[in-house]
N, C-alpha and C positions, 0 to 999 in steps of 0.2 A: 735471458737469464730470469726465468720466472721465480717468484717467491715460492719457498717450500710450503707444502700444505700446513705444516706446523706454524710457520710464520704468519700465514693468512689467518689461520684459526685464532692465534693469539691476538692478532690485531682486532679481529671481530669481537672476541671475548672482552678485550679491554674497552672497546667502544660500547659494548652492551652494558658492562659494569658501570662505566662512567654515566651513561644515560640513565640507568636504573637509579644510581645514587643521586643524580641530579633531580630526577622526578620525585624520589622519596624525600629529599631535603625540601624541595619546593612544596610538595604536597603536605608534608607534616609541619612545615613552617607556619602556614596560615592558621590551622586549628590550634596550634600550641601557643599562638600569640607572638612567636619569634619571627617577625617579618623580615629580619635580616637573612634568614635562611632561604627565602624565595629567590633573591638575586644570586645567591651562592649556588643554589640548585640550577638556576638557568645557565650560569657559567659552566657548570659541569656538563649540562646537555649540549651547550655550544662547543665545548671541548671535544665531546664525542663526535659531533658532526665534523669538526675540523680534522680530527684524526682520520676519519674515513675519506675526506677530501684529499688530505696529504698522502694517504695510501694510494689513491688513484694516480696522483701526480708522480709519486715515487715509482710506481710500476711502469708508467709511460717513459720516464727517464731511463729505467733499466732496459726497456725494449729498444730505446734509441741507442744506448751504449752497445747493446748486443748487435744491432744492425751495423753500427760503425766498426765494431771489431771484426765482423764477418767480411765487410767490404775491405778492410785493411788486410786481412788474411788472404783474401783472393788476389788483391793487388800485389802483395809480397810473393805469393806463389807464382803469379805471372812474371814478375821480375826475375825470380830464380830460374824459371824455365827459359826466359829470354837469355839470361847470362849463361846458363849451362848449354844452350843451343849454340851460342857464339863460341864458347870454349871448345865444343866438339868440332866446329867448322875450322877453327884455327889449327887443330892438330893435324 
């Protein structure tokens, strides 16, 4: 069950906005003399990186769930065929 193109795009846009905001805060914090903005900007950049890492983890879990669903479906189909074959033989 892959992510929709819109979902992937929104995730990448969110990460890019967070990274840009973080770099802007850190970059403008030093010249303006507000040194508190530098760690805040770095936290934003770190958040953007974590968002991308979480996105990869989420996609892997979705792929695992999809594979398990397919296996379960095939197993259920085989059981139904087995039961229907026995029912036909008993008639």
